[in-house]
N, C-alpha and C positions, 0 to 999 in steps of 0.2 A: 219474880216469876208469878204468873197467874194474877197480875194486877188487874183490877176491874174498874171500868168506868161505865156508868149507866148511859143508855142510849135514849135520847128524847126524840119522838117522832116529829117530823116537820109539820108546820102549819099547812092546812089545806088551802091552796090559793083560791079555791072556789068560794071560801067563806071569809075572805079578807074584806075588811070594811072599805068603803069607797075612799075614805080619807087616807088610807094607807097606800093607795095606788098612785097618789099624786107624787111626782118626783120631788125628792128632798134636795137640799142644797148641794149635797155631794153628787147626786145624779146630774143635776143641772151643770155643776162644774165639769163633770166628765163629758157631758154633751158638748159644752163649749170647747173643751180640749180637743175632742174628736173633730169638730168642725174646723178648728184652727189647724190641726195637724194635717187634715185632708187637703189643704190648699198648697199647691206646688210652690208658690212664692215663699210660704213659711218654711217648707221643707228645705229650700235652697238657703234661706237665711239661717236656719238652725244648724245646717251642715257647715256653714262658714263662721258662725259666731263662736269664739273660743269656749265660752261657758256651756253652751248647749251641744257643741260638736261631739264630745264623747257619748252623750246620750243618743244623739241622732245616729251616730255610727253603730252603736249597740243595737238600736231598734232596727236599723237597716240590715244588720247582720242576722238578727233573729228572724226577720221576715224572709230574707234570702234562704235561710236554713229550711224554712217551711217550703219554699219554692223548689229547693234542690234536694230535699230529703230523700226523694225516691232514688237519686243517684247514690247518695251515701249508703242507702240500704243495699244497693247492688255491689258496691265496693266491698262491704262486709261479706256479702254472699260469695263473691269471688275469692276472698281470703279464706273463707271456710272451705269452699270446694277444692281449693288448691292446697289446703292444709298449711297455710303460711305460718300460723301461730305455732303449730307443732314443729315446723322446721326450725323455728327460732327459739324453742323452749329451752334448749341447752345453752344458749348464749348467742351473741351477735355473729353474723356471717358476712363475709365479703359479698358485695353485690353480684359479682360474676358467679360465685358459687350458688347463691340463692336463685339466680336466674336459671342455672342449670337444673337445680332441684325442682323448680316449679314447672319445668318443661315449657317455658315461654321464650319467645325471642327477646332480645335485649330491649327493644322499644316497648313491648307489652309489659315486661317486668318493671321497667323504669316508670312507666305510667301508673301501674298498679301501686308500686311502692310510694310514689309521690302522693297519690290520692290517700293511701292509708296513713302516711305520715301527717298529712293535713288534717285527718280525722282523729289523730292521736292513737291510732291502732298500732302504728309502728313509729320508730324514730331513727334518725341518722346518727351514726357514731363516727368517731375519727377514723381515718384510714379507709373511707369508703365503705364502712360496714353498716349493716342494717340490724336493728334490735327491736324487741317488743316495746310498744308504747304503753302508756298508763291504762288505756282502754283495751289494748290487745292482750296484755298479760293475764287478766282474769278469764280470757277465752281458752287458755291452755287446759285441756282436760275437762272443760266444762261441758259435759255431755248434754245437759239440759238446754243450755242456750244454743249450742250448735244445732241440736235437733230442731229447735224452734226457728232458727235462721233458715235451715233447709226447708222446713215446712212452709215458710212464708212465700215460697215460690208459687204455691197454689193460691194463696190469698192475693198475691200480687196480680195474678191473671184476672181475678174478680174485680179488682180495684181499677182496672184499665178504664172502665166507664163508670165512675161513681154515681152519676145521676141515674143511669139505668139500674144500678144496684139499689139505690134509694127508692126507685119506682117499682122495684121487684119485677123487672123485665128480664125474662130468660131464667135459666137454671144455673146458679153459681157453681163453679167447680168445687168450692169448699163444702157445699151441701153433700156432694157425692163422696167426699173424703170421709165424712162422718156418717157411716151407713145407717146408724139407728135413727138419724133424723129423717132420711128419705123413707125408711120402712115404717116409722111410727105414723107418718101422715099419708104415705103413698106418693110415689114419684109422680109429679104433675097433677096431683089431686088437691093442691092448695092446703088448707088447714084441716081437711077431713082426716080424722084419726082412724087408724087400723089397729084395733086392740089386739095385743099379743103378737103383732107382726115382728116387733123388734126382738122378741125372745127367740124367734126362729132363725136369726142370723147365725151362720156357721162360723166356726173358729177361723177359717180362712178369710171370710168376709170382714171380720173385725180385727184381723191381725195387725194391719198397718197402723190404724189409729190407736189401737191398744198399746202398741210398742211406743208410739209417740208420747202417750200419756205417761207411760212408765219412765221414759227418758227425761221428760220435763218435770216429773213429780218432785224431785229434790228441791226445786225452787220454792215449793210450798211446804214440803214436809219438815225441813229443818226449822222453818219459822214456827210451825205448830209445836214441834217438840221442845223448842226453847221457851215457849210461852205457856204451855199447859202441862200439868203433871198427870200422867196416865196411871201412875202406880196407886192412885186412890180408888181405882176401879177394879172390878173382877173380870168382866167380859166386855170386849170391844167388838161391835159389829160395824164394819165399814161398808156403807152402801154406795154402789157405783165404784167398787173397789179396783176396777181394772185388773191388772196382772198381780196385784198385791204388793206393790212397792211401798205403799204407805204403811200397811200393817207390818211389813218386814222391818221397817225402820223403828216402828213403835215397839215391836217385840224385843229389840235389842235394848231399848231404853227402860222397858218395864217387863222383866223376865217372868214375873208371876202371872201376867195378864193372859187370859185365854182369848183366842181370836176367832172371829167369824167374818166371812166375806159374802157379799151379795152383788152379783152383776149378771148381765145377759149370759145365757148358757155357753155361747161361743167364747165369751171372754173368760168365763169361769174355768174352761178347759185350760187356757193359758195360765191362769192363776194357780191351779192345782199343780201344774208342772213346775212353775217357778217356786212355789212354796216348798215343794218336795226337795228341789235342788238346794234350797236355803236351809234345809234341815228342820222345817216347820210343819212338815206333813202331818205329824201327830198332834200338834198343838193348835192347828187351825182347821176350821170346818168351812168349806166353800159351798155356797148355795147358788144355783142358777135360776134366773127368773127375770121378769120385767117388773120393776118397782112401781109402775103405773097400773098394772093389771093384776099383780100377785101380792098377797100379803107378805110382809117381811117376817123373817123368822124371829121367834121370841127367845128370851134368855139372856140378853145383854143389858147391862146397866148403863152402858155408854154406846151411843150410835154416832158415827161420824159421817159427814157429807163433805167431801173434799173436792172442790171444783165441780160440783154437780148442779147446784141450783141455777147458776147463771146460764146454763144451756137451755133453759126451758121458760115458757111464758108463765105469767103469774098464776093462772088457774091450775096449771100442772104442778107448779112448785107448791101451791097450797095443798094439793092432793098428796104430794109426796110428804110434806110436813105432817099431815094428818096420819099418814101411814106409819111414819116414825113414831108419832105420839101413841098410836095404838100398840106398837111393838114394845114400847118402853114400860117398865114397871113403875109403881109409885116411887118417887124420888130419883127417877132416871134422868139422864143427861143427854142432850144432843149437842154435838160439837160441829159447827158450821164454819168451814174455812174456804175462802175464795177471794179473788180480787174484787174490790168494792169501789163504787163510784163515790165522788164527793170527798175523797181522802185528801187532806191538805198537803200540797206539794206533789200530788200524784194524779191531779185531775185529768191530765192528758192520757194517762194509762187507762183510767176507768172509762171515761166517756168517749174519747177519740179512738184509741186502739181497740178496746174491747167492744165499744159500740158498733164499729164497722166490722170487726171480726165476726161477731155474733150475727150481724145482719147478713154477711156472706154465708155463714153457716146455715142460715135459714130459720133460726128461732132463738129465743132467749134474749136477754139484755142485761147490762150491768145494773146493779142495784146498790143503793146506799145502805149503810148499817140500819138506819131508821126504817127504810122500806122493808128490809128483811125482817126486822123486829115486828113490824105490823103483821106480816104474813105468819110469823111464828105464834104470835098472840092469837090470831084468828084460828090457827090450827089447834089451839088448846094448851099451849105452854104458858106457865104461870110466871116465870121469871126469865128474862133475857138480858144478858150482859155482854158488853164488848170487852174483850181481852186484848190489850195492846200487843202488837208484834214488833220485832226489831226493824223489819223492813216492810212497812205497810204498802209500799209500791207493789210488792209481790203477792201479799195476801192479807186479808182482814180475818178476824176470828170472833165469832159469836158463840156464847155458851147459853143454851136454853134448858131450863130444868122444869120438871113436873113435881109439884109439892106432894108429899105423902098424903094419901087419901083424897087427892083432888079428882073430881069427876071428869070423865071424858065429855068433851063438848060436841 
């Protein structure tokens, strides 16, 4: 637990020596491979030759998965909306009974089940029964993933024309879903900031996205709780805390820890009600404000930013980090948890999924641990460490500390 590995910033490509830009033998080999594989005659030969046939088929399948991925997504959405996984949670069902429960005709049900079986969401059993598959079983009761699947319908609309999205033509629907994005800059006003506008959002205006954040928070929260010990601290301030789902989970893990929350006033209203219902009303203090225009409350020796930084451009993230630095005492700690780019084995999640998600949202970008470290150092933190998580696909974790007696920069 709390194992540490130091992060080394990447080299600046702008300062690379000319000789390092010449392709090495490995790059030349890859270029030759690509030219060869691009030839239709070679593709036909590779598919026929026994030794290369398995590789050729695997590559063809992987490419087709990219082509057809949008259909796979919609199959999953249909299963979620029809509550297929919940229907099968207690065990396999005969096909005709499942058809009746789903409210589909026989043809529609058979087509959906066949697609879900092919994607390993479901599986066929003897006697014409249908059961959960290896990928469908984890969906049962998984409120976080279900909420994200439903939410992706909005993102899907924005991805209908990806080129227009990349050119920033029109107003993406996703930007309207996250109201603080539009209000912070002004709808239709480009990147012009409207100081304090986000803080004026009402509880009703922020209710939908605040509920989504609370529903999807467990994906990150459990990773953080398993990787970091909170019982070494006195007071936790969670900035961008949403409805308080993260501090509620931390409170159960560290019973002596005092809690503070900071978010937009409209969100803070929801947080107060949720914490009171959880029996934490006397243990937690909720502050409403805009962390880009208001000073953060003092008194915490640990401040957390959970899925906050990647929503914003570099200059605003640096401003936020500096605000956290000012709010921390000597020896204080910042805990930064969010999905990061450049994670081995999860590159598609960081740069493809979150890259386009944040583009549709209208701001922010995925960052590597090294890029975040550079911003933290620029904000005045003296020590930044990466703490490994069990599932880096879902979140990375950085711990930044202020040395005792260190001056503010």
